[in-house]
N, C-alpha and C positions, 0 to 999 in steps of 0.2 A: 957172318952176321951182317944183315942188311941195315944200313942206317936209314932211319925214317926222316924224310924231309919235314922240317918244321915250317909251317906257313907263317905269314906275317900279315898284318893289317896296316894299310896306309890310311892315316887320318889327316884330312886337309884342315889345318887349324888357321888358315888365313882368314882375315876378317873381310877381305875384299875378293870378289869373284875374279878369277883370272880371265874369264870370258868377257864380262861386261865392264869390269872395273868399278862396279857399284858395290856398296857394302852388302855383305851377305845378311840375310835375315834368318832367324831360327827355323822358319817354315821350309826353307830350301835345303836344310841340312838333314842328314839321316839321324836316327835316334841316338846313336853313339856320339855324334858331334854335338847334338843339342844337350846331351847330358854333360859333356865336357865343358861346354859354354856355361852351363848353369853352375858347375862346380867352380869355375874360375871367378864367377861373381862373388863378391864378399857378402856377408850377412847384411841384410837391409838394403842391398842394392837391387834396384828394379831393372828388369831387362829393358834396354832401349829398343824402341820400335815405333811404329806409326801411331800407336795409342798414347805413348808416354812422352814423345818428343815431337815438337813442331818443326817442320822443315823450313829453315830460313832461306829465302831466295838470295843467292849470291849476286853481286853486281856483275855487269858485263865486263869481260876482260878486254881492256884496251889500254892505250898509253896513259890516258888521264887517270884511270883508276889505279894503275900501277904507281904513278907519281903521288897520288893521294895516299896510297898505302905506305910508300917510303916516308912521306911527310908525317904520317901518323906514328911511324916507328921513331922518327926523330923526336916528336913531341913526347913520346913515352920515355925516351932517354933524357929529355930535359926535365922530366919529373912533373910534367904538366898533365899527363894522362895516367890514371892508375894502371898498374900491371894487371892484365886480365887474370893471370894465374894466382896472384897473391892479394890483389885489391889495394896494394900499397903504391905510393908514388915514390920512386927512387930516381935520383939523378945519376947519370953516367955520361958525363960530358965527352969523354973520348969516343964513346959509341955514337953520340949525337953528331960529333964532328965527322966521324967515319961515314955516317949516313948522308950528311951534307956533301961530303966529298964524292960519294957515289952519284948523287944527283947532279953535281957539277960536271962529273965525267960524262954522264948521260947527255947533259946539255951540249957539251963540246962534241961528242961523237954523233949526235943526231942533228946538229946544225945543218939547216937547209933541207932536212927531210921531214920536218914536222909541219902540221897545219899552223896557221897563225894563232888559233886558239890554244893549241897544245904548247906552242912555243911561249906564248904569253903566260900560261898557267905555270909552266916550269920556271920561267923567269921570276914570277911573283912569289912562288913558294920558296925558291932559293933565296931571294932577297929577305923574306920574312925569317927564314931559318937562320940565315947568316947574321941578321941583326940580333936575334935571340941569343945566338952563340956569343957574339961580342958583348952583349949585356951581361951574360952569365960569367964571362971570363975577365971582365974589367972591374 
């Protein structure tokens, strides 16, 4: 008795294209993948796409924006900025200190390799964050 080979179907459920690295849209998917994507959305959820979501331009990636990002993270941990996920302000001083320590390590490791503006920015942000930490802990 001959065994019949059973075929199988491979469905790519990745949300990002492996070729371009950009998010997949429902137009580039086959009918089976579009149906799977629609089933995964909950009731009342609209599909995200160019019509429903504005594309927000991201800032240029450079040392200064990275330092500002780390500074924003520290402010979040100080409870001065609301958490984007919950909308609440929560203090987490150990995490604030950890972020300040990371910035301090960056200052030490990049000494002599930064422009004057980058060096001054890092120095000023570190001073401000350290003063905030001292104020919170005393």
